[in-house]
N, C-alpha and C positions, 0 to 999 in steps of 0.2 A: 410745457408744450413739446411734444416730440416731433422733430422734423422728419418727414418722409422723403427718402432719397428719390430722385427722378433719374431714371436710367434710359439712355437712348442707345439702342443696339444698332450696330452697323453705321452706315453713313447718315449724317444729319440731313434730313429733307425738310422742306417747308412745312409739310403736314406734321412731322414729328416735333419741330420747333413750336408750332402752333399748339399742339397738344400739351407740350411741357409748360409753355407759358400759361395756358388755361388752368393747369393744376397749381401753378405758383400764385397766380392772381385771379382766382375764380370770381371774386366780387368786383374786380376792376377790369375784367375782360370786355373789350369794346368790339371785337370781332375780326374776321378775316376779310380781305379785299375791301378795305375801307376807302370810300371815294375821297379824292382830294377836291375840296370845294372849288368850283369855278374851272374845273379841268376834266378831261376824260380819263385821267390817270387814277390809279388806286394804290394805296399802301397795302403791303401784304398782310399786315396785322397791326393791332393797336391795343394798348391797355392803359389803365389809369391807376396811379397810386397816390393817395393824399392830394388829389386835385391836379396832379401833374400827368399830362397825357404823353405817352411815348408811342411813336409809330415805328414800325419795323419793316425794312425792305430786305428781302432775302433773295439771293440770286445763285445759290449753291456754292459759290466760292467766297463770297463776302456777306457779312450780315451787318447792316447799318441800323442802329437805333438812334432816333432823333428825338430829342426832348422838346 
């Protein structure tokens, strides 16, 4: 299997990160703006690999991935 490089030109933005993650985990992509159950908050994006869900919060200076 040949790995395809993912290139992000310029500054990393939330939409660019989302697009890159969707290419990396196309079958495990859970979406953008994922609601936090029992709250009015949302995670910026989420994906799943081997049954493990990762949520991502992006704020332009820090990226937090929570398993």
